[in-house]
C-alpha positions in Angstrom: 2.0 -19.7 4.7 1.7 -18.2 1.1 -1.3 -19.5 -1.0 -2.3 -19.1 -4.7 -5.4 -18.4 -6.5 -5.8 -18.1 -10.0 -7.6 -15.1 -11.3 -8.1 -14.5 -15.3 -5.0 -16.7 -15.5 -2.9 -15.1 -13.4 -1.4 -16.1 -10.4 -2.7 -14.2 -7.2 -0.3 -14.9 -3.9 -2.0 -14.3 -0.6 -1.5 -15.1 3.2 -4.5 -15.7 5.9 -3.5 -16.1 9.3 -5.7 -15.8 12.4 -9.7 -15.3 13.3 -11.9 -12.7 13.9 -12.7 -9.3 11.6 -10.8 -9.5 8.6 -7.6 -7.3 7.7 -6.8 -6.9 4.5 -3.0 -5.5 4.4 -1.9 -4.0 1.0 2.1 -3.0 0.1 3.3 -0.2 -2.1 5.1 0.0 -4.9 8.2 -1.8 -5.4 7.3 -3.7 -2.2 5.1 -7.0 -1.3 3.5 -9.0 1.1 6.5 -9.6 3.1 6.4 -5.9 4.3 3.7 -7.2 6.6 6.0 -9.7 8.6 6.3 -7.6 11.8 2.7 -7.0 11.9 1.1 -10.1 10.6 1.7 -11.9 14.0 0.3 -9.0 16.2 -3.0 -8.5 14.4 -3.7 -12.1 13.9 -3.7 -12.7 17.9 -7.1 -11.0 17.5 -8.0 -10.7 14.1 -8.0 -12.4 10.6 -4.7 -11.0 8.8 -5.0 -11.1 5.0 -2.1 -9.9 3.1 -2.2 -10.0 -0.9 0.8 -9.6 -3.4 -0.8 -7.2 -5.6 -0.2 -7.3 -9.5 3.6 -7.9 -11.0 4.7 -7.5 -7.3 5.9 -10.4 -4.9 4.6 -13.7 -6.3 1.7 -12.2 -8.1 1.8 -12.2 -11.9 1.2 -9.3 -14.2 -2.2 -9.4 -15.9 -1.2 -6.7 -18.6 1.1 -3.8 -19.4 -1.0 -1.3 -17.1 -2.0 -2.7 -13.8 -4.7 0.2 -13.3 -6.2 0.5 -9.4 -9.3 -0.8 -10.4 -7.6 -4.0 -11.9 -5.6 -4.4 -8.5 -9.2 -4.0 -6.5 -10.5 -6.6 -8.6 -7.9 -9.2 -7.1 -8.5 -8.1 -3.7 -12.6 -8.6 -4.3 -11.3 -12.1 -5.7 -9.1 -13.1 -3.0 -11.7 -12.0 -0.7 -14.7 -13.7 -2.4 -12.4 -17.3 -2.3 -12.2 -16.5 1.3 -15.6 -16.2 1.7 -15.0 -12.7 3.3 -17.9 -10.3 3.4 -16.6 -7.4 5.7 -13.2 -6.4 6.3 -10.6 -3.4 7.5 -8.2 -2.2 4.6 -4.8 -1.1 5.6 -2.5 0.2 2.6 0.9 1.5 2.4 1.5 4.1 -0.3 0.2 2.4 -3.7 -1.6 0.0 -1.3 -3.5 2.9 -0.2 -4.3 3.9 -3.8 -6.0 0.4 -4.2 -7.8 0.6 -0.9 -9.8 3.8 -2.1 -10.2 2.2 -5.5 -11.8 -1.0 -3.9 -13.6 1.2 -1.5 -15.4 3.2 -4.4 -16.0 -0.3 -6.3 -17.3 -2.4 -3.0 -18.1 -0.4 -0.7 -20.2 -2.8 1.0 -17.0 -4.7 2.0 -15.4 -1.9 4.1 -15.7 -1.7 7.9 -12.7 0.6 8.0 -9.8 2.1 6.3 -6.2 2.9 7.3 -4.2 5.1 4.4 -0.2 4.9 5.5 1.7 7.3 3.8 -0.7 7.6 0.9 -3.1 10.2 -0.7 -6.8 10.1 -2.2 -5.5 12.6 -4.7 -4.8 12.2 -8.5 -1.1 12.4 -9.8 -0.4 16.3 -10.3 1.2 16.8 -14.0 4.6 17.3 -12.2 4.1 13.8 -10.9 3.2 12.1 -13.9 6.1 13.7 -15.5 8.0 11.9 -12.8 6.4 8.7 -13.3 7.2 8.9 -17.1 10.6 9.7 -16.6 11.0 6.6 -13.9 9.8 4.2 -16.5 12.5 5.6 -18.8 15.0 5.2 -16.2 14.0 1.6 -15.1 14.3 0.6 -18.9 17.9 2.1 -18.7 18.9 0.3 -15.8 16.7 -1.7 -13.9 18.8 -2.2 -10.7 20.2 1.3 -10.0 16.6 2.5 -10.4 15.6 -0.2 -8.2 18.1 0.7 -5.4 17.8 4.5 -5.9 13.8 4.3 -5.9 13.9 2.5 -2.3 16.9 4.7 -0.7 14.8 7.7 -1.5 11.9 6.4 0.4 13.6 6.7 3.7 14.1 9.9 5.6 18.1 10.9 5.1 18.9 10.7 8.6 17.8 7.1 8.9 19.6 5.8 6.0 22.8 4.8 8.0 20.8 3.8 11.0 18.4 1.9 9.1 21.1 0.1 6.6 20.5 -3.5 7.3 16.5 -2.9 6.7 16.8 -0.6 3.7 18.9 -3.5 2.0 16.4 -5.9 2.8 13.5 -3.5 1.4 16.0 -3.5 -1.8 16.7 -7.1 -2.0 12.3 -7.7 -1.9 12.0 -4.8 -4.5 14.6 -6.6 -6.8 12.3 -9.3 -7.0 9.7 -7.1 -8.9 10.0 -7.6 -12.8 10.1 -5.0 -15.4 7.0 -5.1 -16.4 5.3 -4.9 -12.9 7.3 -1.9 -12.5 6.3 -0.2 -15.4 2.5 -1.5 -15.2 2.4 0.0 -11.9 3.9 3.2 -12.7 1.7 3.8 -15.8 -1.5 2.6 -13.3 -0.8 5.2 -10.7 -0.2 8.0 -13.2 -3.9 7.5 -14.4 -5.7 6.9 -11.0 -8.7 8.6 -10.4 -9.0 11.1 -7.5 -10.8 10.1 -4.6 -10.7 12.3 -2.1 -14.3 12.7 -1.5 -14.5 9.3 0.0 -12.5 11.0 2.9 -15.5 13.1 3.4 -18.1 10.8 2.8 -17.7 7.5 3.8 -19.4 6.0 6.8 -17.0 3.8 8.0 -13.9 5.2 10.2 -10.5 6.1 8.4 -7.4 6.7 9.9 -4.5 8.8 7.9 -1.0 8.0 8.9 1.7 10.5 7.6 5.5 11.0 7.8 6.4 14.7 8.5 9.8 14.3 6.1 8.2 11.9 3.8 9.7 13.0 0.7 7.4 11.3 -1.8 4.3 12.8 -0.4 4.7 16.5 1.0 3.3 16.6 4.5 1.4 19.9 4.2 -0.3 19.0 0.7 -1.4 15.5 1.9 -2.9 17.0 5.3 -4.8 19.3 3.4 -7.1 16.6 1.8 -8.4 15.6 5.3 -9.2 19.2 6.3 -13.3 19.3 7.6 -13.3 15.5 7.9 -13.7 13.3 10.3 -10.7 11.1 9.3 -8.4 10.4 12.2 -4.7 11.5 11.7 -1.6 10.1 13.7 1.6 11.9 12.4 5.1 10.4 12.6 8.4 12.2 12.7 10.0 10.2 10.0 9.7 9.3 6.4 7.9 7.5 3.8 8.3 4.0 5.3 6.5 4.5 8.5 6.1 0.6 8.7 10.1 0.4 9.3 11.1 3.8 10.5 8.2 4.0 13.2 7.6 0.3 13.3 6.8 -0.2 17.4 4.6 3.0 17.2 2.8 2.3 13.9 1.7 -1.4 15.3 0.4 0.4 18.3 -1.6 2.6 16.2 -3.1 -0.1 14.2 -3.9 -2.3 17.2 -5.4 0.8 18.9 -7.5 1.4 15.7 -8.8 -2.2 15.2 -9.9 -2.2 18.7 -12.5 0.6 18.1 -13.4 -0.5 14.2 
């Protein structure tokens, strides 16, 4: 059941199910905590599954006009402090992964393990920054069109017909994201720090999950960041939405990782 916390006069929405080691699940851009619906029942059998709507997404309100990853990390910290959680395993999809990395840098003592799904530790390239600026213009011009196209592009082309019903559900959730939340997230992602150093020196286990046909994060570029590290890698043959395109396999991978942490 969804619960709420007030942080800096802002409503933060979260869920908290199960007992055991805390597992914090963070959604990506244009998503919300409902993306973990298929995963929480499985994870909460043996763990305490906590999902959080990030700033300007789902039922969590906007905090400002730019939501930097550090702001997002601070709301995670506020929820964990409220729930009296001292250590947890953090799982982040896409933008959620950027937030996990920011949190790990700011609050390292809380981190027991980390999973980055379809995400990267690197800062935006100049080209990606320009793309974010273009996205801000596009969403201001035609909100619905932007959201619908942005979601469709996250899936491997071959899956768009096969997963049409699932994609429509994701679009409907994405359309609940307010314009300010979308712009604030794009601005925040654009200026995020490079945190690749964490993958090289973090003292806890890290797993990176990538899609071979991810149109958002090019596989070869993304895999390059974990060369020479102890980071574990799982690769799926599909696109950016591993939690839908490879749901069953990802569930097994996460459960196995949690057993070892």
